[in-house]
Each structure stands twice: as structure tokens, then as C-alpha cells.
C-alpha positions, 0 to 999 in steps of 0.5 A, spaced: 444 848 343 441 855 341 437 859 345 431 863 342 427 869 345 422 874 343 424 881 346 418 886 346 417 892 350 412 898 351 405 894 350 401 899 354 395 894 354 388 897 354 391 904 352 386 909 351 385 912 344 382 918 346 384 923 340 381 917 335 375 917 339 374 924 339 375 924 331 372 918 329 368 913 334 367 908 329 375 908 328 376 908 335 372 902 336 376 898 331 383 899 334 380 899 341 383 892 342 389 893 338 394 893 344 391 886 346 391 883 339 398 885 338 400 882 344 396 875 342 400 875 336 406 876 340 404 870 344 402 866 338 409 868 335 413 865 341 409 858 340 410 858 333 417 859 333 418 854 340 422 859 343 425 858 350 423 865 353 419 872 352 422 878 355 418 884 356 422 890 358 417 894 361 411 898 360 406 892 360 401 897 362 399 904 361 399 907 368 394 908 373 389 902 371 385 898 376 381 894 371 382 886 373 380 884 366 386 887 363 390 883 369 386 876 367 387 877 360 395 878 361 395 872 366 391 868 361 396 869 355 402 867 360 399 861 361 399 859 354 406 860 354 407 856 361 403 850 358 408 850 352 414 850 357 416 857 355 419 862 360 417 869 361 421 875 364 418 881 366 421 888 367 417 894 371 417 900 367 415 907 369 408 906 367 408 899 370 410 903 377 403 907 376 399 901 375 395 898 381 394 891 378 401 890 377 402 887 384 395 883 384 397 878 378 398 871 380 403 868 375 405 861 373 412 859 376 415 860 369 414 867 370 420 872 373 418 879 375 424 883 376 424 887 383 427 893 385 434 890 387 438 887 381 437 880 380 441 875 375 437 869 374 441 863 371 437 858 367 437 851 368 439 848 361 441 841 364 448 842 362 446 844 355 451 850 352 452 856 352 450 858 359 444 863 359 444 869 365 438 874 365 439 880 369 434 885 370 432 891 375 425 894 376 423 901 379 417 901 384 416 909 382 415 912 376 421 916 376 428 914 375 432 920 373 439 916 375 442 911 371 441 904 373 447 901 369 452 901 375 446 897 380 446 891 375 450 885 377 456 884 373 456 879 368 457 872 369 464 869 366 463 864 361 456 865 360 451 869 355 449 875 359 442 878 357 440 885 360 433 888 361 433 895 362 427 900 361 431 907 359 431 913 355 438 912 353 441 919 351 433 922 351 428 922 345 423 927 343 416 925 346 419 921 352 421 923 359 428 922 361 428 915 365 434 911 367 439 915 362 445 911 359 449 911 353 449 906 348 457 906 349 456 904 356 452 898 355 456 896 349 462 896 354 458 893 360 460 885 358 453 883 357 452 880 350 445 882 349 441 888 352 433 888 351 431 895 352 424 898 353 421 905 353 422 909 347 417 907 342 421 907 336 425 901 334 433 901 334 438 896 333 446 897 335 451 891 334 458 892 337 461 888 342 454 887 345 447 887 341 443 893 343 436 893 341 430 897 343 424 894 339 419 900 340 412 898 341 408 893 338 402 897 337 402 904 335 397 908 339 397 915 335 400 919 329 406 920 333 407 913 333 407 911 326 410 906 322 411 899 322 411 896 329 414 889 331 418 885 336 425 882 335 426 874 335 433 873 337 437 867 337 444 865 341 448 860 337 452 855 341 458 859 339 455 865 343 453 869 336 447 873 336 442 873 330 436 878 330 429 877 326 424 883 326 417 880 326 411 885 325 405 884 330 401 890 330 393 890 328 393 898 325 399 902 322 399 909 323 402 913 317 403 920 314 401 922 307 403 928 303 399 930 297 402 936 293 396 939 289 399 944 286 396 946 280 390 942 281 383 947 280 378 942 279 375 938 285 374 932 282 382 932 280 383 933 287 379 927 290 382 923 284 389 925 286 388 924 293 385 917 292 391 915 288 396 916 293 392 913 298 391 906 294 399 907 293 400 907 300 395 901 302 399 897 297 405 898 301 402 897 308 400 889 309 397 891 316 390 890 317 388 897 318 392 903 315 390 910 319 393 916 315 394 923 317 393 926 310 397 933 309 395 937 303 400 942 300 402 946 294 399 952 291 392 951 288 386 956 286 382 950 290 385 952 297 380 956 300 374 952 297 378 946 300 378 950 307 371 952 307 368 945 305 373 941 309 367 937 311 365 935 304 372 933 303 373 929 309 367 925 307 368 924 300 376 922 301 374 918 307 369 914 303 374 912 298 379 910 303 374 905 306 373 902 300 380 901 298 381 896 304 381 898 311 384 905 310 382 910 315 383 918 315 385 920 322 385 927 320 387 932 314 392 937 315 392 943 310 399 947 308 396 950 302 398 957 298 393 961 295 393 961 287 390 966 283 383 965 280 380 967 273 377 973 277 383 978 278 379 983 282 376 978 287 383 975 288 387 981 289 382 983 294 382 977 298 390 977 298 390 984 300 385 982 306 389 976 307 396 980 308 392 985 312 390 980 317 397 977 318 401 983 318 397 989 320 392 986 325 396 980 327 403 983 328 399 989 332 401 989 340 394 990 342 392 984 338 398 980 340 397 981 347 389 979 347 391 973 344 396 971 349 391 973 354 386 968 351 391 963 351 393 963 358 386 963 360 385 956 356 391 953 359 389 954 366 382 951 364 385 945 362 387 939 366 395 939 368 397 933 363 394 937 357 397 944 359 403 943 354 398 943 348 400 950 346 407 949 347 412 947 353 416 954 353 415 961 351 418 960 344 414 954 342 408 957 345 409 963 340 410 959 334 403 955 336 399 962 336 403 964 330 400 958 326 393 958 329 393 966 327 395 963 320 390 958 320 384 963 322 386 968 317 385 962 312 379 960 315 376 967 314 378 968 307 375 961 305 368 963 308 369 969 304 371 966 297 366 965 292 366 958 289 371 957 283 370 955 276 370 947 276 369 945 283 362 942 281 361 936 285 
């Protein structure tokens, strides 16, 4: 008889969406419970598919949480699985180690939470083959700089061995190193399936072992863009493994680039942007689509757009919501100035732009003063935000250069006169 399970990780229940709350309180309200709703969908999937188990490979919580409301919600969902005879296996990840409620939960007997020593749980299937053994190892501390694989118990002979591990693998941008190992190491371990967690982007490697990083089931910001899902795995009687990907997210983040090169009329600008939004909406089935909009290209509207960004945000935002639960998280500009009909005005502004960027911006005194202000700002920020202007000297210089360019564009936008054809 086959063995079927749902594999998820990095749920981050009740994770705060601070950046969204600052930009758009209404949008923050809509997605505030998105992590909970996504988890309910995971439970619904388990029940609908009548799986044998749910595997959670770490980071159920989002750090130092104290709310027992989160604990009660999670326990209630696991009781739904318990009532259906579905087992749950939980691994503590680095964020779970910080949570104060982790050890205060009361789980049904069908729930196994792996501890700080390697465990191998053989499932009693009443003599039904294949035999299933589930391995796991949690950490009590938020840091695990050393590899965990050597600490796992060896695979059980003549059984299908499933391992849960919270690991950064070889490392990934935006993720701290955690229990590092390689796909090759896992593939050679003798395990049949590795249920991984920690990296928020889905990946699947199929070799001697099936190695799955499901990604998080609900994106929390634009850096976690794209479809978010869980894996439904089926282990057949002969030990072969098949996978299905099931989308569970409530809100999906996406980046959308619109090239406005040559557009000289405000109405045409809005029309082109809205058309691109509608096209993306048709491709995304998730209830709420949250977009980071990038406008690029050379246009005579470049400075007007920057000056009247508030108007553009309101107009495009209105059309986006009318399109069907589409929300503009932010509009980024990567625009080049295209000359307008007034050649004298255009030349004057262009020369001023060059002066600010080249003569003033590259001056030693100005650069020194800008660096001093940046240092003062960093010291005033909380520790967790001090990488805001870069993690090292080169990143900081690149960030300051970008801010200088944006500042020069902002000055010119406010100095420029409205161009022909921008009546709204």
C-alpha cells in the first residue's frame, strides 16, 4: 500500500508584514492573516487527499513570539488532522528556537516533535509494506553553523527512510547559514526522501534520493515573489516516489516591468501600465496579487512622473483594484529623460543633471559629507536594520550612488515644467 504525505516548511505563522503596513494599511489588513489562511489550506489539502502524514520541516513560527493565540490556532488545526487519523511530524528550525511558545503547546498523540537528539520513528502500518521510517533532528538554539547530517541515525535497512532537515544547503541569498550540507551529501546518504526547510524558494532534486525544498507556503514581501506551494508525495509499494505541487498561498507577490519608452502622454502611460497589470492578473490565480511595478525606458514624461508620483500611484492603484484584487505595493522608477519640444529648457535641465551627478556628486567634500550623514543614520537605526544601506563597504557605496541619482532626478522633476500632452 502506498504512503502519502504533505511536506511543508517555513510557515512563519502570524509573521508581521511591517513594510506593507507602512506603505498601505488597507493592503496590510488584507494579508495580515495570510500565513494562517495558507496553513488552513495545507490542513484542508491533507484531509481532502486523505494523506497519512503532514511533515513540517522547521520555522513554524517567526521568532520571539509570545501570543498564545498563535499556539491555540496551530493546535486546533492539528486536532483536525488527529480526528482524521493523520500523523504530524514537526522539526524545530532556527526561528522556532527563538519562540517562547514552542514548548508550551499541548499536541495530540498523533504529533511527533523532534528534539535536540537524532530520532528515527518507525511507523506502525500493521505489516503493510513498505516499512516507513521518519528521521529528524531539531536545534534548541537559533544558530547551527555546523552540518547536521553526520548526527542523523543511519537509514533502516529494507525500509523507506524519510529525513526532515532544516538547512541552508550550500547557502542562498537572504538566508543565514544554517546546518550547511550539499545535495550530493544528501543524495548519497541512503535516505529515500529528504524533506527540507529554511530556503523560501522551491527546489526539487531527484537522484538516488528525492530532495525537496518546498519554499514557504505564503510569501511575506516582494523578495518572496512567485507561486507558493507545498509538496504532496506518494511512495508506492515498490518504493518509487512521485510528487505533486499544490498552491496554497492567499496573496502572491510579483514584480512587473513596463517599458514606457517613447510614451509622451499621461493617458497613454496609464493605459500601458494598466494593460500590463491586467495581463499579469490573468496569469495569476491567487486571490490577491501584490505587485512591485518597475517603470523603465526613455520618455519625455520621466520628470513629470517623478514629480507627480502620488498622482500616478493613486490612478494606477485605482485601476489595479478594479482589475480584481490587484494591489500596487510600490512603484520603482528606472527612467531616462527624453528631450521635450522646448530644446532650451531640455538642454538646461540636462546640463544641471550632469552637474549634480558629475561635478558635485563626485566631489570629495560632498562624498565625505554624504558618508557622514549615512553613518549617523545607521547608528540611529535598530540593530536588525543596520544593513539597510549595505552589508559591506562596496554595497554601501553602490546604495549611496543610487540615492544620489534618485535625488538628482527628484530635483529636476520639481524644476521641470509640465510637458505638452500630460493633461489629466
